C-alpha positions as CSV (number, residue, x, y, z in Angstrom):
1,X,10.5,14.9,12.7
2,X,11.0,15.6,16.4
3,X,11.5,18.7,18.0
4,X,15.3,20.7,17.9
5,X,17.3,19.8,20.7
6,X,20.2,21.7,21.0
7,X,23.2,19.1,22.4
8,X,26.2,21.0,22.4
9,X,29.2,18.8,20.9
10,X,28.2,16.5,18.0
11,X,27.4,13.1,19.1
12,X,30.5,10.8,18.8
13,X,33.0,13.6,18.1
14,X,34.8,13.6,21.2
15,X,37.1,15.9,22.5
16,X,40.7,15.5,21.1
17,X,43.2,15.1,24.1
18,X,45.5,18.1,24.4
19,X,48.9,17.2,22.7
20,X,52.0,18.2,25.4
21,X,55.1,19.8,23.6
22,X,57.9,17.9,22.8
23,X,61.0,19.1,23.1
24,X,63.9,17.2,21.2
25,X,66.7,15.6,23.3
26,X,69.8,17.2,22.6
27,X,71.4,13.7,21.4
28,X,68.9,13.8,18.6
29,X,68.9,17.7,18.0
30,X,72.9,16.9,17.4
31,X,71.9,13.9,14.7
32,X,69.4,16.2,13.4
33,X,71.5,18.9,12.6
34,X,74.0,16.6,11.5
35,X,72.5,15.6,8.9
36,X,71.5,19.1,7.3
37,X,73.1,19.6,3.4
38,X,73.3,23.4,3.3
39,X,74.7,26.5,5.8
40,X,71.5,28.0,4.3
41,X,69.7,25.0,6.5
42,X,71.9,24.9,9.7
43,X,71.6,28.4,9.9
44,X,68.1,28.4,9.8
45,X,67.2,25.8,11.9
46,X,70.3,27.3,14.8
47,X,67.9,30.2,14.5
48,X,64.9,28.5,15.4
49,X,66.2,26.7,18.4
50,X,67.8,29.7,19.4
51,X,65.0,31.6,20.1
52,X,61.7,29.7,18.6
53,X,60.5,31.9,16.3
54,X,58.0,30.5,14.0
55,X,58.5,29.5,10.8
56,X,56.6,32.1,8.8
57,X,58.9,34.6,10.7
58,X,62.0,33.4,10.0
59,X,61.3,33.6,6.5
60,X,60.0,37.0,6.5
61,X,63.6,38.5,7.8
62,X,65.4,40.6,5.3
63,X,68.8,41.9,5.5
64,X,68.2,45.0,7.4
65,X,66.8,42.6,10.6
66,X,69.6,41.0,10.9
67,X,72.1,43.2,13.9
68,X,75.2,41.7,13.5
69,X,77.1,43.6,16.5
70,X,74.4,42.9,19.0
71,X,73.2,39.3,17.5
72,X,69.7,40.0,16.9
73,X,67.4,39.1,14.3
74,X,64.4,41.0,13.8
75,X,60.7,39.0,13.0
76,X,57.4,40.6,12.6
77,X,55.0,38.8,14.6
78,X,51.9,36.0,13.6
79,X,49.1,37.9,13.6
80,X,49.8,41.2,15.1
81,X,52.6,41.7,12.4
82,X,54.5,43.6,15.2
83,X,58.4,44.1,14.8
84,X,60.5,42.2,17.5
85,X,64.0,42.2,17.7
86,X,65.2,38.5,18.8
87,X,68.1,37.1,20.5
88,X,70.3,34.4,18.5
89,X,73.3,31.8,19.3
90,X,76.7,33.0,18.5
91,X,77.0,29.6,16.5
92,X,73.6,31.0,14.3
93,X,75.6,33.6,13.8
94,X,78.6,31.8,12.3
95,X,76.4,29.5,10.4
96,X,74.5,32.5,9.6
97,X,77.4,33.9,8.2
98,X,78.8,31.2,6.4
99,X,74.9,31.0,4.2
100,X,75.7,34.6,3.0
101,X,79.4,33.8,1.7
102,X,77.5,30.6,0.3
103,X,75.3,33.2,-2.2
104,X,78.1,35.0,-3.7
105,X,76.4,38.4,-4.0
106,X,76.0,40.5,-1.1
107,X,72.4,41.5,-0.3
108,X,70.6,44.7,-0.6
109,X,68.8,45.9,3.0
110,X,65.1,45.0,1.9
111,X,65.9,41.6,0.4
112,X,65.1,38.5,1.4
113,X,67.8,36.4,3.1
114,X,66.3,33.2,2.7
115,X,66.7,31.9,-0.9
116,X,66.7,28.5,-2.8
117,X,67.3,27.5,-6.3
118,X,64.2,26.6,-8.2
119,X,63.6,25.6,-12.2
120,X,61.0,28.1,-14.1
121,X,59.1,27.3,-16.7
122,X,61.0,29.1,-19.4
123,X,63.6,26.5,-19.3
124,X,66.5,28.2,-18.5
125,X,67.5,26.0,-15.9
126,X,68.0,27.1,-12.4
127,X,67.3,30.5,-10.5
128,X,67.4,32.0,-7.3
129,X,63.9,32.4,-5.5
130,X,63.2,33.5,-2.0
131,X,62.3,30.8,0.0
132,X,58.9,29.8,1.1
133,X,57.4,27.4,3.5
134,X,57.2,24.5,1.3
135,X,60.8,24.7,0.2
136,X,61.2,24.7,4.6
137,X,59.1,21.7,5.1
138,X,61.3,20.1,1.8
139,X,64.4,20.2,4.3
140,X,62.4,18.9,7.1
141,X,61.4,15.9,4.8
142,X,64.5,15.2,3.9
143,X,66.7,14.9,7.2
144,X,63.5,13.2,8.7
145,X,63.8,10.3,5.8
146,X,67.8,9.9,6.6
147,X,67.0,9.4,10.3
148,X,63.9,7.9,10.6
149,X,62.3,10.7,12.8
150,X,59.7,13.0,11.9
151,X,60.6,16.0,13.7
152,X,59.0,19.8,12.5
153,X,60.0,23.3,12.5
154,X,56.8,23.9,15.4
155,X,59.0,21.2,17.0
156,X,62.0,23.2,17.4
157,X,59.6,25.5,19.1
158,X,59.1,23.7,21.8
159,X,62.5,22.8,22.2
160,X,63.9,26.0,22.6
161,X,61.1,27.0,24.6
162,X,61.5,24.2,27.3
163,X,64.9,24.9,26.8
164,X,64.6,28.0,28.5
165,X,62.0,27.0,31.0
166,X,65.0,25.2,32.2
167,X,67.6,28.0,32.8
168,X,66.7,29.4,36.6
169,X,67.9,32.7,35.1
170,X,65.3,33.3,32.9
171,X,61.3,33.9,34.3
172,X,58.2,32.7,32.7
173,X,57.3,36.4,31.7
174,X,61.1,36.3,30.1
175,X,59.9,33.1,28.2
176,X,56.4,35.0,26.9
177,X,58.7,38.1,25.7
178,X,60.6,35.9,23.3
179,X,57.8,33.6,22.4
180,X,55.7,36.2,21.1
181,X,52.7,35.1,22.9
182,X,49.9,37.3,23.3
183,X,49.4,36.3,27.0
184,X,51.2,34.8,30.1
185,X,48.7,32.2,30.4
186,X,49.7,30.9,27.0
187,X,52.6,30.0,28.1
188,X,52.4,28.9,31.4
189,X,49.7,26.2,30.6
190,X,52.2,25.2,27.7
191,X,55.3,24.9,29.2
192,X,55.1,25.0,32.6
193,X,54.7,21.2,32.3
194,X,56.7,18.5,33.0
195,X,59.0,16.8,30.4
196,X,57.9,13.4,30.4
197,X,61.7,12.4,28.7
198,X,62.7,14.6,32.0
199,X,60.2,12.6,34.4
200,X,62.1,9.3,33.0
201,X,65.4,10.1,33.4
202,X,64.7,11.9,37.1
203,X,62.8,9.1,38.2
204,X,65.4,6.5,36.9
205,X,68.4,8.0,38.7
206,X,66.3,7.6,41.9
207,X,66.0,4.1,41.7
208,X,69.3,3.7,40.2
209,X,70.7,5.7,43.9
210,X,68.0,4.1,45.7
211,X,69.6,0.3,45.0
212,X,73.4,2.4,45.8
213,X,72.0,3.1,48.8
214,X,70.6,-0.2,49.7
215,X,73.9,-1.9,49.1
216,X,75.9,0.7,50.8
217,X,73.5,-0.3,54.2
218,X,74.9,-3.0,56.9
219,X,73.1,-6.5,57.8
220,X,72.0,-6.0,61.1
221,X,74.1,-7.8,63.6
222,X,73.4,-11.4,64.1
223,X,71.7,-12.5,67.2
224,X,73.8,-13.3,70.1
225,X,76.7,-10.7,69.1
226,X,76.8,-7.3,70.6
227,X,77.2,-4.2,68.2
228,X,79.3,-2.5,70.5
229,X,81.8,-5.3,71.4
230,X,82.4,-5.6,67.5
231,X,83.0,-1.9,67.1
232,X,85.6,-2.2,70.3
233,X,86.7,-5.6,68.6
234,X,87.3,-4.1,65.4
235,X,88.7,-0.6,66.0
236,X,86.3,1.3,64.4
237,X,82.6,1.8,63.4
238,X,81.2,-1.2,62.7
239,X,79.8,-0.3,58.9
240,X,83.1,-0.1,57.8
241,X,84.1,-3.5,58.7
242,X,81.0,-5.2,57.3
């Protein structure tokens, strides 16, 4: 029954460490993409890894939100709801065209782009319905079960952002605009960090090159011999003959 004392953070509730963004290596992306079962899934994931759009933003696009000539898609940003046109790779638009051809009937301008087949309670078989987030998660679960991995749609957003960060032609402001971050500091704090896999590869390359340089270093001239005399004797640089 002692007096109340504000203590800030609850006892035994330590602050969780902030997770670093995890980019998918190119070889893992190729494996994941090869494990997809439909042109719809290929189109969706190719768009996600092109521009880092969030899953909900991608699921919300309609037929009128696709600019085929400029290869742009229009998304409505999470939180603000503001419309924004985003570029996508030519490969993503190829898969998108193949997926829409699979649908058979053309879409009306305000129709959702992404559809899935679901059974209804009326017992009349499978019917086409707009794809929701749970159906998209099922796509991730299937391919992760096949590959024994745990990649998520948000991981594709990180992958797109880190790929852009490694491109010297893109500024941090460019990346912020494409990702739709409200503040430049958010982009900087999240993606101006060294990717651990990249650091490991760079250090491994450094160690290998150091060993190669050590192997090329000639042994010292033995005591009792003059390096200049050996150079004259062998008719060239001493290093070439040791």
